[in-house]
N, C-alpha and C positions, 0 to 999 in steps of 0.2 A: 142141611148145608148152612153154615153160619152166614150172617149178614154181609160181612166183609168178603167172605168167600164167594157168595153169589154176585156181588158187585164186580169182583175180579173175574169171574167166569164170563159174566157179560161182556166185559171189556175185551177179554181174549177171544170170544167168539166174534165180536164186531170187528176187531182188527182182522182176524182170519178172513171173514167175509167181505169185509171193504177191500181188502187187498186182492181178493179173488174177482169180485164182481163190481167194484167201485162203490163209493158211497151212495150215489143216486140209484144204483142198481140193486141196493140191498133193502130188504123190508125188515121190521122188527120181529116179525113172526120167524123169519129165517134166523135172526140172531137168537131168539129164545130157543128154538129147537137146537142149535148148535151148542147152546150154553146149557141145555137140559133144564130149562125153567119154563113156567108158563108166560105167555107174552105180557100178561098183566104184570107180572113181577118186575119186567124191566121198567115199568113207569113208577115203581116205588123208588127207584134209584135215580132215574133220569126223566125229565118232563117229556122229552121228544127225541126222535132219532137225531136231530141235530145236537142236542145236549150230550148224547153219547160221543159224538165226534168231537165236540169242542171242549166240554167239561170232563170228558172221560178220556178219549184216546190222546188228544193233542196236549191236554193238561199233564197227562201221565209221560208223554214224550218229552215235553219241554223240562219238566222238572227231573227226569231220569237223565236224559241225555244232556241237558244243560249243566247239570251239577256233576254227575258221576263221569260222564264222558268227555266233557270239555274242560271244566274247571279243574277236576281232579286228576284224570287218567293224562290227559295231554301234557299237564304241567308235571306230572311224575315222570313221564317219558323224557321230557326235556331236561329234568334235573338229573335223572338217572344216567343220561347219555351226554352230559356236559363235556367229556373229554373227546367226543366225536365232531367231525367236521360238518359243515352245513349240508353236504350231499347225503352223508350217511344218516343223519337225523331226520332229514326230509323223507328218505326212504323207509325209515322205520315208522314215521307218522302216516305216510301213504298206506303202508301195509296195514297198520292198525286200524285205520278208517275202513279199509275193504273187510277186514275181519268183523268190525262192527256191523257193518251192513249185512254181512253174511249171517252174523248171529241174530239180528233183529230185522231181517229182510221184509216182513210183513209189515210192521208198523212204519218202516222207512218208506215203503212202497205208498202206504196210505197218507203219509204226511206230504211227500213229495208231489204226489198226483193232487191231492186236495188243495195244497198251497197255490196251484195254478189256477183253480177255479172258485176257492172259496176265500173272500176277503178276511174273514175272521181267523181262518187258519194261517193265511199269510202274515196278518198282523200279529199273531201270537208268535210265529217263528222269528219275526223282524224284532219284536220286543224281548223275546225271552233266549233265543238262540244265538242270533247274529251278533249281539254285543259280546257275549262271552267268547265266541269263536274269534271275533276280530281283536279282542284284547289279547287272547293266546298267540294269535298270528303276529301281532305287533311285538310281543315279548320274543318270540323267536327271531324275527327280523332284527330287532335292536340288538339281541345278544350276539348275532352274528357279525352285525355291522361294527359293534364296538370290539369284537375279536379281529376285525380286519379281514375276514372272510368274504363279507358281501360289501359292496361299495354303498355310499350314501345315496339313498333314493328318497322320493316322496313316499312317506310311509302309508298315507292314506291310499294313494294309487297302488303301491305294493301289496299291501293286505288284501285289497279287493281282488286284485290280479290273481295272486296265489290262492286266496280262498275260492275264486271262481273256478281257476284251472283244476284244482284237487277235487272239488266238489263235482264238477262236471265230469272228470274221469271216474270217480267212485260210482255216480249215479248212471253213467253210462254202462258200467259193469252190470249194474242192478237192473236195468231196463232194456237195453238194446241188446247187449251180448248174452243176457240171461245167465251170468257167469258171476261168481263172487271171488274168484281167485285169479289174480293177474300174474303172469310169470315175471321172474326177476328181470329178464332182458328188457320186457316192455316198461317196467317201471323205471329202469335205468334210462331209458330213451325219454321218458316223460320228464325225468329230473334233468337231463341234459337240456332239454328245451326250457325248462323253467329257470335254470341256473345260467345257461349259456345264450338263450335267446335263439332266434332264427338266423342273425347276421353271421356270414362267413367271416371266421376269424383269420 
């Protein structure tokens, strides 16, 4: 097995077992067994188990998700659907995020879980993912404010609220419901709350 392939095999094994047993509940011998390598081989690529998490799993996640799935994919969705109204585009975006979680559920589970307990993981997410996500959400909000679809609001508060609501909904599907597909009606109801709020019209 080539050097780069071995590193990727170790990372894939770590992601799988961290997702099943948590980072603290996993040993390097378990990772080695899953990867099909000797335990000593792991330490040719990573100094410690923590290195696997921070310089392997989290770096892979922030580079891949930050660039491909925020900077590129979400921007493309916004541009390709510029003729749609705010409600329609929000639905497309939410469904896209659900599909992303479905496709990469193990690494998502590791990142979300470990960000709650590991300061280095949380810092990496705050530094590498949140700014890109907030930049995209601000672009979405300003686009539809300028079109007269959304009212003028405090953009800092609005982007935090929107990102928090959608993230919580998607993460809930991952952890609590153990389901990765939400039905159309449920998403429509969520969007009704996001767009219209709770106040009776």
